[in-house]
A tleap script that builds the chain and sets N, CA, C and O, in Angstrom:
source leaprc.protein.ff14SB
mol = sequence {
  NMET PRO TYR ASP GLY ASP LEU GLU LYS GLY
  ALA ALA TRP PRO ASP PRO ARG PHE ALA VAL
  GLY VAL GLY GLU HIE GLU GLY CYS ILE CYS
  ASP SER LEU ILE GLY LEU VAL TRP GLN ARG
  ALA PRO ASP SER THR GLY ARG ASN TRP SER
  ASP ALA ILE ASN TYR ALA ASN ASN LEU THR
  LEU GLY GLY TYR SER ASP TRP ARG LEU PRO
  LYS ALA ASN GLU LEU GLU SER LEU ILE ASN
  SER GLY GLN VAL ASN SER GLY GLU TRP LEU
  ASN GLU GLN GLY PHE ILE ASN ILE ARG THR
  LYS LYS TYR TRP SER SER SER SER LEU ASP
  ALA ALA ASN ALA TRP TYR VAL TYR THR GLY
  THR GLY THR VAL ASP ASP GLU ASP MET ASP
  GLU VAL PHE CYS VAL LEU ALA VAL ARG ASP
  GLY CGLU
}
set mol.1.N position { -13.524 39.363 0.261 }
set mol.1.CA position { -13.285 38.300 1.221 }
set mol.1.C position { -12.424 37.227 0.207 }
set mol.1.O position { -13.400 36.633 -0.252 }
set mol.2.N position { -11.700 36.830 -0.197 }
set mol.2.CA position { -11.743 35.737 -0.508 }
set mol.2.C position { -11.798 34.768 -0.484 }
set mol.2.O position { -11.725 33.999 0.475 }
set mol.3.N position { -12.038 34.457 -2.260 }
set mol.3.CA position { -12.710 32.681 -1.619 }
set mol.3.C position { -11.545 31.359 -1.795 }
set mol.3.O position { -10.582 31.176 -2.540 }
set mol.4.N position { -12.135 30.644 -0.793 }
set mol.4.CA position { -10.839 29.623 -1.180 }
set mol.4.C position { -9.952 28.830 -2.720 }
set mol.4.O position { -8.866 28.376 -3.081 }
set mol.5.N position { -11.492 29.126 -3.238 }
set mol.5.CA position { -10.626 28.705 -4.701 }
set mol.5.C position { -9.501 29.990 -5.080 }
set mol.5.O position { -8.443 30.209 -5.668 }
set mol.6.N position { -9.808 30.177 -4.851 }
set mol.6.CA position { -9.036 31.838 -5.236 }
set mol.6.C position { -7.523 32.129 -4.811 }
set mol.6.O position { -6.603 32.871 -5.154 }
set mol.7.N position { -7.773 31.165 -3.907 }
set mol.7.CA position { -6.375 31.140 -3.098 }
set mol.7.C position { -5.337 30.335 -3.419 }
set mol.7.O position { -4.126 30.553 -3.364 }
set mol.8.N position { -6.293 28.835 -3.957 }
set mol.8.CA position { -5.992 27.401 -4.174 }
set mol.8.C position { -5.530 26.402 -3.405 }
set mol.8.O position { -4.681 25.545 -3.648 }
set mol.9.N position { -6.480 26.697 -2.016 }
set mol.9.CA position { -6.004 26.195 -1.175 }
set mol.9.C position { -7.372 25.547 -0.458 }
set mol.9.O position { -8.376 26.238 -0.288 }
set mol.10.N position { -7.288 23.979 -0.011 }
set mol.10.CA position { -8.884 23.059 -0.036 }
set mol.10.C position { -8.089 22.540 1.485 }
set mol.10.O position { -7.045 22.898 2.032 }
set mol.11.N position { -9.137 21.542 1.829 }
set mol.11.CA position { -8.613 20.461 3.419 }
set mol.11.C position { -7.613 19.988 2.449 }
set mol.11.O position { -7.413 19.891 1.238 }
set mol.12.N position { -7.036 19.718 3.708 }
set mol.12.CA position { -5.571 18.544 3.596 }
set mol.12.C position { -5.668 17.273 3.516 }
set mol.12.O position { -5.481 16.930 4.683 }
set mol.13.N position { -5.896 16.009 2.700 }
set mol.13.CA position { -5.941 14.936 2.692 }
set mol.13.C position { -5.398 14.266 3.456 }
set mol.13.O position { -4.179 14.166 3.310 }
set mol.14.N position { -6.266 13.282 4.959 }
set mol.14.CA position { -5.315 13.026 5.404 }
set mol.14.C position { -4.493 11.626 4.464 }
set mol.14.O position { -4.429 11.441 3.248 }
set mol.15.N position { -3.867 10.696 5.784 }
set mol.15.CA position { -2.955 10.176 5.591 }
set mol.15.C position { -2.460 9.144 6.329 }
set mol.15.O position { -1.701 9.406 7.262 }
set mol.16.N position { -2.796 7.857 6.045 }
set mol.16.CA position { -4.059 7.709 5.199 }
set mol.16.C position { -5.425 8.315 4.134 }
set mol.16.O position { -5.749 9.502 4.164 }
set mol.17.N position { -5.666 7.963 3.822 }
set mol.17.CA position { -7.553 8.670 3.624 }
set mol.17.C position { -8.195 7.824 3.003 }
set mol.17.O position { -9.294 8.231 2.626 }
set mol.18.N position { -7.772 6.084 2.564 }
set mol.18.CA position { -8.553 5.199 3.135 }
set mol.18.C position { -7.666 4.063 3.949 }
set mol.18.O position { -6.501 3.670 3.884 }
set mol.19.N position { -9.146 3.653 4.970 }
set mol.19.CA position { -9.439 2.922 5.400 }
set mol.19.C position { -9.639 1.386 5.239 }
set mol.19.O position { -10.282 0.957 6.197 }
set mol.20.N position { -9.352 0.557 4.474 }
set mol.20.CA position { -9.571 -1.215 4.622 }
set mol.20.C position { -10.293 -1.831 6.077 }
set mol.20.O position { -9.740 -2.297 7.074 }
set mol.21.N position { -11.972 -1.604 5.727 }
set mol.21.CA position { -12.595 -2.505 7.061 }
set mol.21.C position { -12.566 -3.843 7.390 }
set mol.21.O position { -13.341 -4.668 6.905 }
set mol.22.N position { -11.751 -4.080 8.151 }
set mol.22.CA position { -11.174 -5.689 8.507 }
set mol.22.C position { -12.509 -5.972 9.612 }
set mol.22.O position { -13.034 -5.072 10.268 }
set mol.23.N position { -13.084 -8.002 9.670 }
set mol.23.CA position { -13.457 -8.873 10.765 }
set mol.23.C position { -14.953 -8.384 10.164 }
set mol.23.O position { -14.840 -8.162 8.959 }
set mol.24.N position { -16.304 -8.156 10.646 }
set mol.24.CA position { -17.659 -7.747 10.042 }
set mol.24.C position { -17.324 -7.011 9.510 }
set mol.24.O position { -18.382 -6.935 8.886 }
set mol.25.N position { -16.335 -5.715 8.782 }
set mol.25.CA position { -17.024 -4.529 8.182 }
set mol.25.C position { -15.882 -4.846 6.741 }
set mol.25.O position { -15.519 -4.019 5.904 }
set mol.26.N position { -15.501 -6.352 6.829 }
set mol.26.CA position { -14.667 -6.508 5.507 }
set mol.26.C position { -14.909 -6.293 4.318 }
set mol.26.O position { -14.383 -7.322 3.894 }
set mol.27.N position { -15.346 -5.704 3.257 }
set mol.27.CA position { -15.763 -5.381 2.124 }
set mol.27.C position { -15.821 -4.329 1.853 }
set mol.27.O position { -15.465 -4.104 0.696 }
set mol.28.N position { -16.213 -3.269 2.571 }
set mol.28.CA position { -15.979 -1.902 2.647 }
set mol.28.C position { -14.638 -0.927 2.953 }
set mol.28.O position { -13.836 -1.189 3.849 }
set mol.29.N position { -14.576 -0.272 2.453 }
set mol.29.CA position { -13.683 0.993 2.822 }
set mol.29.C position { -14.127 2.202 2.592 }
set mol.29.O position { -14.684 2.612 1.573 }
set mol.30.N position { -13.765 3.003 3.958 }
set mol.30.CA position { -14.195 4.300 4.729 }
set mol.30.C position { -12.734 5.413 3.878 }
set mol.30.O position { -11.564 5.274 3.523 }
set mol.31.N position { -13.678 6.352 3.905 }
set mol.31.CA position { -13.616 7.323 3.329 }
set mol.31.C position { -12.666 8.617 4.341 }
set mol.31.O position { -13.245 9.667 4.065 }
set mol.32.N position { -12.120 8.770 4.814 }
set mol.32.CA position { -11.255 10.054 6.006 }
set mol.32.C position { -11.991 11.153 5.732 }
set mol.32.O position { -12.855 11.733 6.392 }
set mol.33.N position { -11.496 11.371 4.595 }
set mol.33.CA position { -11.884 13.236 4.193 }
set mol.33.C position { -13.396 12.956 4.170 }
set mol.33.O position { -14.086 13.578 4.977 }
set mol.34.N position { -13.922 12.178 3.419 }
set mol.34.CA position { -15.365 12.914 3.448 }
set mol.34.C position { -16.112 12.264 4.162 }
set mol.34.O position { -17.224 12.336 3.638 }
set mol.35.N position { -16.166 11.589 5.174 }
set mol.35.CA position { -16.507 10.378 6.048 }
set mol.35.C position { -17.651 9.620 5.316 }
set mol.35.O position { -18.864 9.614 5.531 }
set mol.36.N position { -16.869 8.963 4.358 }
set mol.36.CA position { -18.339 7.814 3.917 }
set mol.36.C position { -17.732 6.578 3.467 }
set mol.36.O position { -16.575 6.264 3.188 }
set mol.37.N position { -18.893 5.938 3.474 }
set mol.37.CA position { -18.049 4.115 4.085 }
set mol.37.C position { -18.675 3.285 2.191 }
set mol.37.O position { -19.818 2.908 1.930 }
set mol.38.N position { -17.287 3.249 1.124 }
set mol.38.CA position { -17.848 2.804 0.445 }
set mol.38.C position { -17.569 1.507 -0.005 }
set mol.38.O position { -16.594 1.119 0.638 }
set mol.39.N position { -18.099 0.274 -1.126 }
set mol.39.CA position { -18.516 -0.632 -1.033 }
set mol.39.C position { -16.545 -0.415 -1.614 }
set mol.39.O position { -15.994 0.644 -1.914 }
set mol.40.N position { -16.102 -1.431 -1.598 }
set mol.40.CA position { -14.611 -1.748 -1.180 }
set mol.40.C position { -14.794 -2.472 -3.165 }
set mol.40.O position { -14.431 -1.797 -4.129 }
set mol.41.N position { -15.261 -3.548 -3.261 }
set mol.41.CA position { -15.242 -4.857 -4.457 }
set mol.41.C position { -16.169 -4.272 -4.960 }
set mol.41.O position { -17.211 -4.600 -4.392 }
set mol.42.N position { -16.446 -3.031 -6.338 }
set mol.42.CA position { -18.200 -3.625 -6.948 }
set mol.42.C position { -18.230 -4.368 -8.036 }
set mol.42.O position { -17.312 -4.170 -8.832 }
set mol.43.N position { -18.943 -5.090 -8.279 }
set mol.43.CA position { -18.790 -6.696 -8.885 }
set mol.43.C position { -18.363 -5.964 -10.638 }
set mol.43.O position { -17.543 -5.053 -10.522 }
set mol.44.N position { -18.802 -6.243 -12.165 }
set mol.44.CA position { -18.616 -5.892 -12.568 }
set mol.44.C position { -19.597 -6.264 -13.506 }
set mol.44.O position { -19.426 -6.664 -14.658 }
set mol.45.N position { -20.692 -6.080 -12.856 }
set mol.45.CA position { -22.373 -6.274 -14.326 }
set mol.45.C position { -22.655 -4.845 -14.156 }
set mol.45.O position { -22.906 -4.217 -13.127 }
set mol.46.N position { -22.532 -4.335 -15.771 }
set mol.46.CA position { -23.559 -3.634 -15.461 }
set mol.46.C position { -24.525 -3.302 -15.701 }
set mol.46.O position { -25.201 -4.295 -15.973 }
set mol.47.N position { -25.301 -2.082 -15.813 }
set mol.47.CA position { -26.477 -1.399 -14.780 }
set mol.47.C position { -27.039 -0.730 -15.982 }
set mol.47.O position { -26.361 -0.327 -16.927 }
set mol.48.N position { -28.255 -0.650 -15.881 }
set mol.48.CA position { -29.118 0.871 -15.958 }
set mol.48.C position { -29.043 0.851 -15.058 }
set mol.48.O position { -28.659 0.038 -14.217 }
set mol.49.N position { -29.763 2.672 -15.083 }
set mol.49.CA position { -29.666 3.473 -13.915 }
set mol.49.C position { -30.429 2.998 -12.600 }
set mol.49.O position { -30.168 2.873 -11.404 }
set mol.50.N position { -31.882 2.733 -13.752 }
set mol.50.CA position { -33.240 1.907 -12.535 }
set mol.50.C position { -32.103 0.802 -11.844 }
set mol.50.O position { -31.976 1.064 -10.648 }
set mol.51.N position { -31.556 0.062 -12.119 }
set mol.51.CA position { -31.017 -1.394 -11.817 }
set mol.51.C position { -30.457 -0.722 -10.916 }
set mol.51.O position { -30.699 -0.861 -9.718 }
set mol.52.N position { -29.693 0.033 -11.369 }
set mol.52.CA position { -27.775 0.160 -10.564 }
set mol.52.C position { -28.717 0.720 -8.955 }
set mol.52.O position { -28.435 0.152 -7.900 }
set mol.53.N position { -29.867 1.922 -8.979 }
set mol.53.CA position { -30.236 2.328 -7.937 }
set mol.53.C position { -30.869 1.066 -7.035 }
set mol.53.O position { -30.679 0.830 -5.842 }
set mol.54.N position { -31.611 0.405 -7.915 }
set mol.54.CA position { -32.319 -1.342 -6.390 }
set mol.54.C position { -30.543 -1.786 -6.239 }
set mol.54.O position { -29.963 -1.775 -5.153 }
set mol.55.N position { -30.008 -2.085 -7.292 }
set mol.55.CA position { -28.359 -2.882 -6.561 }
set mol.55.C position { -28.559 -2.260 -5.478 }
set mol.55.O position { -29.078 -2.937 -4.590 }
set mol.56.N position { -28.198 -0.629 -5.115 }
set mol.56.CA position { -26.962 -0.182 -4.185 }
set mol.56.C position { -28.256 0.048 -2.926 }
set mol.56.O position { -27.789 0.358 -1.829 }
set mol.57.N position { -29.624 -0.059 -2.976 }
set mol.57.CA position { -30.362 -0.256 -2.226 }
set mol.57.C position { -30.728 -1.542 -1.319 }
set mol.57.O position { -31.140 -1.622 -0.162 }
set mol.58.N position { -30.411 -2.540 -2.312 }
set mol.58.CA position { -30.717 -3.973 -1.896 }
set mol.58.C position { -29.207 -5.015 -1.439 }
set mol.58.O position { -29.019 -6.224 -1.302 }
set mol.59.N position { -28.346 -3.774 -1.313 }
set mol.59.CA position { -27.109 -4.392 -0.855 }
set mol.59.C position { -27.109 -4.597 0.498 }
set mol.59.O position { -27.701 -3.913 1.332 }
set mol.60.N position { -26.234 -5.831 0.741 }
set mol.60.CA position { -26.357 -5.904 2.316 }
set mol.60.C position { -24.836 -6.453 1.571 }
set mol.60.O position { -24.564 -7.205 0.635 }
set mol.61.N position { -23.597 -5.155 3.102 }
set mol.61.CA position { -22.180 -5.949 3.000 }
set mol.61.C position { -21.490 -5.019 4.187 }
set mol.61.O position { -21.540 -3.819 4.457 }
set mol.62.N position { -20.638 -6.486 4.917 }
set mol.62.CA position { -19.737 -5.717 5.589 }
set mol.62.C position { -20.743 -5.314 6.971 }
set mol.62.O position { -20.472 -4.208 7.438 }
set mol.63.N position { -21.804 -6.030 7.641 }
set mol.63.CA position { -22.787 -6.060 8.125 }
set mol.63.C position { -23.721 -4.720 8.166 }
set mol.63.O position { -24.492 -4.387 9.066 }
set mol.64.N position { -23.465 -4.110 7.058 }
set mol.64.CA position { -24.313 -2.708 6.530 }
set mol.64.C position { -25.041 -3.389 5.561 }
set mol.64.O position { -24.753 -4.197 4.677 }
set mol.65.N position { -26.781 -2.475 6.238 }
set mol.65.CA position { -28.222 -2.956 4.894 }
set mol.65.C position { -28.357 -1.100 4.390 }
set mol.65.O position { -29.232 -0.910 3.546 }
set mol.66.N position { -27.933 -0.408 4.638 }
set mol.66.CA position { -28.472 0.535 3.929 }
set mol.66.C position { -27.495 1.479 3.157 }
set mol.66.O position { -27.264 2.688 3.178 }
set mol.67.N position { -27.093 0.555 2.569 }
set mol.67.CA position { -26.066 0.430 1.463 }
set mol.67.C position { -27.079 1.205 -0.103 }
set mol.67.O position { -28.130 0.807 -0.605 }
set mol.68.N position { -26.025 2.623 -0.554 }
set mol.68.CA position { -27.364 3.303 -1.042 }
set mol.68.C position { -26.422 3.800 -3.065 }
set mol.68.O position { -25.235 3.505 -2.924 }
set mol.69.N position { -26.561 4.143 -3.982 }
set mol.69.CA position { -26.348 4.977 -5.101 }
set mol.69.C position { -25.626 6.636 -4.796 }
set mol.69.O position { -26.205 7.622 -4.342 }
set mol.70.N position { -24.333 6.515 -5.181 }
set mol.70.CA position { -23.901 8.175 -4.636 }
set mol.70.C position { -24.646 8.927 -5.717 }
set mol.70.O position { -25.170 8.734 -6.814 }
set mol.71.N position { -24.305 10.356 -4.398 }
set mol.71.CA position { -24.471 10.933 -5.281 }
set mol.71.C position { -24.169 11.267 -6.332 }
set mol.71.O position { -23.560 10.271 -6.722 }
set mol.72.N position { -24.121 12.479 -7.697 }
set mol.72.CA position { -22.898 12.704 -8.189 }
set mol.72.C position { -21.916 13.279 -7.377 }
set mol.72.O position { -21.061 12.508 -6.941 }
set mol.73.N position { -21.869 14.106 -7.166 }
set mol.73.CA position { -20.908 14.886 -5.904 }
set mol.73.C position { -20.026 14.455 -4.955 }
set mol.73.O position { -18.929 14.937 -4.673 }
set mol.74.N position { -20.757 13.221 -4.336 }
set mol.74.CA position { -19.586 11.724 -3.028 }
set mol.74.C position { -19.191 11.140 -4.866 }
set mol.74.O position { -18.056 11.011 -5.326 }
set mol.75.N position { -19.825 11.014 -5.222 }
set mol.75.CA position { -18.847 10.096 -6.714 }
set mol.75.C position { -18.005 10.621 -6.985 }
set mol.75.O position { -17.172 9.838 -7.439 }
set mol.76.N position { -17.405 12.396 -6.977 }
set mol.76.CA position { -16.819 13.053 -8.287 }
set mol.76.C position { -15.607 13.268 -6.712 }
set mol.76.O position { -14.400 13.345 -6.945 }
set mol.77.N position { -15.997 13.324 -5.569 }
set mol.77.CA position { -14.731 13.272 -4.205 }
set mol.77.C position { -14.283 11.724 -4.831 }
set mol.77.O position { -13.439 11.182 -4.118 }
set mol.78.N position { -14.463 11.373 -5.356 }
set mol.78.CA position { -13.103 10.208 -5.211 }
set mol.78.C position { -11.970 10.824 -6.587 }
set mol.78.O position { -10.850 11.255 -6.864 }
set mol.79.N position { -12.776 10.596 -6.892 }
set mol.79.CA position { -11.262 11.504 -8.155 }
set mol.79.C position { -9.783 11.978 -7.809 }
set mol.79.O position { -9.648 12.092 -6.591 }
set mol.80.N position { -9.247 12.123 -8.146 }
set mol.80.CA position { -7.934 12.846 -7.915 }
set mol.80.C position { -7.102 13.295 -9.198 }
set mol.80.O position { -6.344 12.827 -10.049 }
set mol.81.N position { -7.991 15.049 -8.638 }
set mol.81.CA position { -7.599 15.688 -10.276 }
set mol.81.C position { -5.790 15.379 -10.291 }
set mol.81.O position { -5.234 15.664 -11.352 }
set mol.82.N position { -5.184 14.993 -9.509 }
set mol.82.CA position { -3.457 14.309 -9.105 }
set mol.82.C position { -3.034 13.500 -10.282 }
set mol.82.O position { -1.983 13.550 -10.921 }
set mol.83.N position { -4.280 12.603 -10.455 }
set mol.83.CA position { -3.547 11.435 -11.464 }
set mol.83.C position { -3.942 11.195 -12.903 }
set mol.83.O position { -4.456 12.252 -13.269 }
set mol.84.N position { -3.952 10.507 -13.693 }
set mol.84.CA position { -3.995 10.430 -14.955 }
set mol.84.C position { -5.325 9.481 -14.988 }
set mol.84.O position { -6.256 9.693 -15.765 }
set mol.85.N position { -5.305 8.740 -14.338 }
set mol.85.CA position { -6.823 8.186 -13.919 }
set mol.85.C position { -6.506 7.483 -12.209 }
set mol.85.O position { -5.672 6.878 -11.536 }
set mol.86.N position { -8.175 8.242 -12.172 }
set mol.86.CA position { -8.686 7.548 -10.685 }
set mol.86.C position { -8.509 6.488 -10.328 }
set mol.86.O position { -8.201 6.272 -9.156 }
set mol.87.N position { -8.672 5.346 -11.378 }
set mol.87.CA position { -9.653 4.308 -11.183 }
set mol.87.C position { -8.643 3.472 -10.759 }
set mol.87.O position { -8.696 2.621 -9.871 }
set mol.88.N position { -7.583 3.827 -11.572 }
set mol.88.CA position { -6.167 2.376 -11.297 }
set mol.88.C position { -5.707 3.638 -9.934 }
set mol.88.O position { -5.606 2.881 -8.969 }
set mol.89.N position { -5.475 4.718 -9.530 }
set mol.89.CA position { -5.407 4.932 -8.729 }
set mol.89.C position { -6.410 5.334 -7.184 }
set mol.89.O position { -6.055 6.130 -6.315 }
set mol.90.N position { -7.747 4.501 -7.195 }
set mol.90.CA position { -8.239 4.546 -6.299 }
set mol.90.C position { -7.736 2.736 -6.151 }
set mol.90.O position { -7.837 2.598 -4.932 }
set mol.91.N position { -7.216 1.171 -6.772 }
set mol.91.CA position { -6.961 0.416 -6.652 }
set mol.91.C position { -6.153 0.503 -6.059 }
set mol.91.O position { -6.073 -0.488 -5.333 }
set mol.92.N position { -4.752 1.754 -5.765 }
set mol.92.CA position { -3.677 1.655 -5.414 }
set mol.92.C position { -3.746 1.807 -3.983 }
set mol.92.O position { -2.909 1.271 -3.257 }
set mol.93.N position { -4.835 2.609 -3.467 }
set mol.93.CA position { -5.811 2.727 -2.316 }
set mol.93.C position { -5.912 2.206 -1.349 }
set mol.93.O position { -5.362 2.488 -0.284 }
set mol.94.N position { -6.550 1.464 -1.557 }
set mol.94.CA position { -7.387 0.203 -1.369 }
set mol.94.C position { -8.690 -1.180 -1.931 }
set mol.94.O position { -8.993 -2.373 -1.936 }
set mol.95.N position { -9.114 0.534 -2.428 }
set mol.95.CA position { -10.364 -0.377 -3.577 }
set mol.95.C position { -9.694 -0.848 -4.214 }
set mol.95.O position { -8.593 -0.417 -4.558 }
set mol.96.N position { -10.534 -2.508 -4.724 }
set mol.96.CA position { -10.699 -3.811 -5.341 }
set mol.96.C position { -10.831 -3.605 -6.697 }
set mol.96.O position { -11.516 -2.583 -6.663 }
set mol.97.N position { -10.638 -3.885 -8.073 }
set mol.97.CA position { -11.325 -3.920 -9.062 }
set mol.97.C position { -12.205 -2.693 -9.180 }
set mol.97.O position { -13.370 -3.087 -9.124 }
set mol.98.N position { -12.148 -1.155 -9.343 }
set mol.98.CA position { -12.884 0.234 -9.612 }
set mol.98.C position { -11.954 0.191 -11.304 }
set mol.98.O position { -10.774 0.150 -11.651 }
set mol.99.N position { -13.469 0.236 -12.079 }
set mol.99.CA position { -12.500 -0.455 -13.352 }
set mol.99.C position { -12.321 1.363 -14.189 }
set mol.99.O position { -12.909 2.358 -13.767 }
set mol.100.N position { -11.500 1.342 -15.238 }
set mol.100.CA position { -12.111 2.659 -16.073 }
set mol.100.C position { -12.986 3.123 -16.844 }
set mol.100.O position { -12.995 3.234 -18.070 }
set mol.101.N position { -13.919 3.460 -15.868 }
set mol.101.CA position { -15.273 3.072 -16.275 }
set mol.101.C position { -15.928 4.026 -16.186 }
set mol.101.O position { -15.432 4.973 -15.576 }
set mol.102.N position { -17.742 4.212 -16.937 }
set mol.102.CA position { -18.494 5.418 -16.241 }
set mol.102.C position { -19.328 4.553 -14.604 }
set mol.102.O position { -19.880 3.463 -14.451 }
set mol.103.N position { -19.085 5.500 -13.829 }
set mol.103.CA position { -20.065 4.960 -12.448 }
set mol.103.C position { -21.938 5.509 -12.607 }
set mol.103.O position { -22.313 5.983 -13.679 }
set mol.104.N position { -22.839 5.369 -11.530 }
set mol.104.CA position { -23.578 5.943 -11.594 }
set mol.104.C position { -23.741 6.633 -10.818 }
set mol.104.O position { -23.223 6.171 -9.801 }
set mol.105.N position { -24.333 7.862 -10.574 }
set mol.105.CA position { -24.817 8.052 -9.545 }
set mol.105.C position { -26.353 8.065 -9.196 }
set mol.105.O position { -27.147 7.507 -9.954 }
set mol.106.N position { -26.711 8.607 -8.218 }
set mol.106.CA position { -28.139 8.006 -7.775 }
set mol.106.C position { -28.336 9.158 -8.253 }
set mol.106.O position { -28.951 8.672 -9.203 }
set mol.107.N position { -28.394 10.768 -8.565 }
set mol.107.CA position { -28.291 12.297 -9.556 }
set mol.107.C position { -28.679 11.783 -10.575 }
set mol.107.O position { -28.352 10.749 -11.157 }
set mol.108.N position { -29.765 12.941 -10.876 }
set mol.108.CA position { -31.374 12.372 -12.210 }
set mol.108.C position { -30.181 13.963 -12.225 }
set mol.108.O position { -29.406 14.357 -11.355 }
set mol.109.N position { -30.545 14.604 -13.766 }
set mol.109.CA position { -30.571 15.747 -14.603 }
set mol.109.C position { -32.247 15.763 -15.095 }
set mol.109.O position { -32.506 16.966 -15.068 }
set mol.110.N position { -33.107 15.268 -15.390 }
set mol.110.CA position { -34.579 15.269 -15.597 }
set mol.110.C position { -34.970 13.432 -15.231 }
set mol.110.O position { -34.394 12.650 -14.474 }
set mol.111.N position { -36.237 13.226 -16.178 }
set mol.111.CA position { -36.178 12.120 -16.038 }
set mol.111.C position { -36.127 10.954 -16.799 }
set mol.111.O position { -36.588 9.829 -16.610 }
set mol.112.N position { -35.341 11.550 -17.878 }
set mol.112.CA position { -34.317 10.586 -18.893 }
set mol.112.C position { -33.366 10.413 -18.591 }
set mol.112.O position { -32.989 9.243 -18.657 }
set mol.113.N position { -32.476 11.370 -18.119 }
set mol.113.CA position { -30.598 11.047 -17.504 }
set mol.113.C position { -30.936 11.477 -16.346 }
set mol.113.O position { -31.829 12.160 -15.846 }
set mol.114.N position { -29.614 10.676 -15.900 }
set mol.114.CA position { -28.558 10.297 -14.579 }
set mol.114.C position { -27.160 11.336 -15.050 }
set mol.114.O position { -26.571 11.677 -16.076 }
set mol.115.N position { -27.103 11.535 -13.731 }
set mol.115.CA position { -25.485 11.737 -13.952 }
set mol.115.C position { -24.532 10.786 -13.476 }
set mol.115.O position { -24.635 10.099 -12.460 }
set mol.116.N position { -23.247 10.813 -14.606 }
set mol.116.CA position { -22.342 9.713 -14.082 }
set mol.116.C position { -21.043 10.448 -14.037 }
set mol.116.O position { -20.865 11.595 -14.445 }
set mol.117.N position { -19.851 9.388 -13.309 }
set mol.117.CA position { -18.862 9.892 -13.480 }
set mol.117.C position { -17.704 8.966 -14.612 }
set mol.117.O position { -18.330 7.950 -14.914 }
set mol.118.N position { -16.891 8.947 -15.026 }
set mol.118.CA position { -15.415 8.564 -15.500 }
set mol.118.C position { -14.829 8.063 -14.388 }
set mol.118.O position { -15.158 8.333 -13.233 }
set mol.119.N position { -14.297 7.617 -14.597 }
set mol.119.CA position { -13.089 7.679 -13.367 }
set mol.119.C position { -11.415 7.653 -13.802 }
set mol.119.O position { -10.389 7.858 -13.153 }
set mol.120.N position { -11.742 7.215 -15.550 }
set mol.120.CA position { -10.388 7.778 -16.546 }
set mol.120.C position { -10.090 8.645 -16.203 }
set mol.120.O position { -9.196 8.745 -15.362 }
set mol.121.N position { -10.680 9.579 -16.680 }
set mol.121.CA position { -10.229 11.170 -16.433 }
set mol.121.C position { -11.208 12.113 -15.236 }
set mol.121.O position { -10.844 13.250 -14.933 }
set mol.122.N position { -12.524 11.456 -14.595 }
set mol.122.CA position { -12.543 12.484 -13.158 }
set mol.122.C position { -13.674 13.098 -14.176 }
set mol.122.O position { -14.233 14.140 -13.836 }
set mol.123.N position { -14.013 12.488 -15.387 }
set mol.123.CA position { -15.691 13.174 -16.517 }
set mol.123.C position { -16.853 12.971 -15.655 }
set mol.123.O position { -17.319 11.982 -15.091 }
set mol.124.N position { -17.289 14.610 -15.742 }
set mol.124.CA position { -19.144 14.073 -14.873 }
set mol.124.C position { -19.741 15.033 -16.114 }
set mol.124.O position { -19.534 16.139 -16.612 }
set mol.125.N position { -20.747 13.703 -16.304 }
set mol.125.CA position { -21.796 14.183 -16.796 }
set mol.125.C position { -22.588 13.525 -17.120 }
set mol.125.O position { -22.507 12.351 -16.760 }
set mol.126.N position { -23.760 13.956 -17.973 }
set mol.126.CA position { -24.786 13.042 -17.830 }
set mol.126.C position { -25.133 11.757 -19.121 }
set mol.126.O position { -24.801 11.895 -20.298 }
set mol.127.N position { -25.609 10.962 -18.755 }
set mol.127.CA position { -26.364 10.501 -20.142 }
set mol.127.C position { -27.746 9.922 -19.757 }
set mol.127.O position { -28.100 10.017 -18.581 }
set mol.128.N position { -28.810 9.138 -20.959 }
set mol.128.CA position { -29.942 8.472 -20.767 }
set mol.128.C position { -29.822 7.306 -19.762 }
set mol.128.O position { -28.880 6.529 -19.915 }
set mol.129.N position { -30.727 7.106 -18.707 }
set mol.129.CA position { -30.763 6.269 -17.389 }
set mol.129.C position { -30.776 4.970 -18.437 }
set mol.129.O position { -30.251 4.133 -17.701 }
set mol.130.N position { -31.050 4.252 -19.723 }
set mol.130.CA position { -30.941 3.050 -20.279 }
set mol.130.C position { -29.632 2.767 -20.461 }
set mol.130.O position { -29.225 1.607 -20.516 }
set mol.131.N position { -28.652 4.096 -20.602 }
set mol.131.CA position { -26.975 3.537 -20.473 }
set mol.131.C position { -27.025 2.011 -19.413 }
set mol.131.O position { -27.834 1.820 -18.506 }
set mol.132.N position { -26.250 1.347 -19.720 }
set mol.132.CA position { -25.238 0.497 -18.761 }
set mol.132.C position { -23.790 0.919 -17.802 }
set mol.132.O position { -22.711 0.379 -18.048 }
set mol.133.N position { -23.867 1.414 -17.270 }
set mol.133.CA position { -22.389 1.689 -16.572 }
set mol.133.C position { -22.029 0.864 -14.833 }
set mol.133.O position { -22.064 -0.361 -14.951 }
set mol.134.N position { -21.887 1.076 -14.164 }
set mol.134.CA position { -20.619 0.645 -12.955 }
set mol.134.C position { -21.594 1.066 -12.220 }
set mol.134.O position { -22.465 1.876 -12.538 }
set mol.135.N position { -21.374 0.208 -10.671 }
set mol.135.CA position { -22.762 0.263 -9.485 }
set mol.135.C position { -21.103 0.530 -8.498 }
set mol.135.O position { -20.162 -0.244 -8.320 }
set mol.136.N position { -21.294 1.730 -8.105 }
set mol.136.CA position { -20.047 2.075 -6.671 }
set mol.136.C position { -21.282 2.323 -5.557 }
set mol.136.O position { -22.072 3.260 -5.675 }
set mol.137.N position { -21.336 1.301 -4.406 }
set mol.137.CA position { -22.675 1.899 -3.722 }
set mol.137.C position { -21.761 2.269 -2.997 }
set mol.137.O position { -20.596 1.881 -3.082 }
set mol.138.N position { -22.327 3.290 -1.980 }
set mol.138.CA position { -21.798 3.758 -0.432 }
set mol.138.C position { -22.997 3.312 0.642 }
set mol.138.O position { -23.934 2.514 0.661 }
set mol.139.N position { -22.295 4.493 1.680 }
set mol.139.CA position { -23.214 4.567 3.578 }
set mol.139.C position { -22.386 5.348 4.000 }
set mol.139.O position { -21.186 5.363 4.275 }
set mol.140.N position { -23.588 6.268 4.007 }
set mol.140.CA position { -23.098 7.519 5.305 }
set mol.140.C position { -21.845 6.773 6.329 }
set mol.140.O position { -21.567 5.577 6.421 }
set mol.141.N position { -21.451 7.527 6.779 }
set mol.141.CA position { -20.325 6.638 8.176 }
set mol.141.C position { -20.916 7.177 9.195 }
set mol.141.O position { -21.760 8.073 9.202 }
set mol.142.N position { -20.437 6.590 10.082 }
set mol.142.CA position { -20.837 7.137 11.614 }
set mol.142.C position { -20.530 7.457 12.785 }
set mol.142.O position { -21.399 7.843 13.567 }
savepdb mol mol.pdb
quit
């Protein structure tokens, strides 16, 4: 039986993929491909991994208070491999202030390292939790 990767097929991206929240949901952007709601405009403060988790867990935005730091695979789902720079592409899709930087995920490798995604090239790697990276909070869709 062939696997999806062998056939080079996948789920078709909805058009548009992202829907910007309005009214009471201002500040949010919904990803209709995977059903998550993202923080539309992350702040520019860099944080270590522990502070990143605390920031996301304590965020109140768009009428919601159940924000969290995304898992590595959730954050990686924002990468568009057909683009040279996924951060710039995300800003064209309705996000605001996504920088070409490393963004923390909640996924840890061990007691000292956690996974991040670099929005420039889409690289997923691990780094020491004391490093200072960006944060893009997420919540489960409805």
